N, C-alpha and C positions, 0 to 999 in steps of 0.2 A: 502409540505413534506420537511423535513430537509435533507440536504446533509450528507451522511455518508463519512467517510474518512478512508483510509488505508494508514499507514505510514511505510516506511522501514527505520529503524535506525541501526546504528552501534552498535554491541553488542557481547562481548566475542569472538572477532576474526572473527565474521561473521556478519549476518544481521538478526535483529528481525522484524517480521511483526506485527504491532499493528493495531487492529481493534477498533476504537473508544477509543484509549488509552490503550486497554488491549492487552497483548501479546497473539498471537495465533499460530505463527509458527516461526521457526528459520532456516536460510539458511547459508551454508558456503560461497556461492557466491552471490554477489549483483544482477547479471543478472538473476539468477534463481528466486530470491525473487521478482524482478520486473515482471517477466513473470507470476508467480503465482498470484501476487497481481492484475495485470491487468486483468487476467482471472476472478478472484473473483469479481472485480468491474464491469466488463462487465456483468457477470451472475446476479449479484445483481440488476443491472439496468434493464436487459432484463426480468427477471422472477418476480421481485417485484416492478419494476418501481421506485426504489430509485436512485436519482442522487448520484453518487459516484466518489470521486477523489482518485487518488493514488499519494502520495507524497514520495520523497526519499531524504535522506540527501546527500549532495554533499561532496566533499573533505574538504570544509571549515566548515562543520557541519550545514549548512543552508539547509532548506527544499525547494525543487523544485517540482512543480506539473509536473508529467510525463505522466499522463493520466487523462481524465475526461469523464464521461459518464452521460449524462443528459436525 
């Protein structure tokens, strides 16, 4: 089964959550975006058995894996 990916990227003064590259939610604060993305990834893995990673842009614009559920 393919791994799904949730990515939190800087967008319009806040943070956009991408699911498989498609925008799904926007957050004014990075921490809240990470919290919701982690809950979504955990639920996806728990209920559907899909390995899911959460990645977020750092201050340099590079992506870091902040959570992984396998």
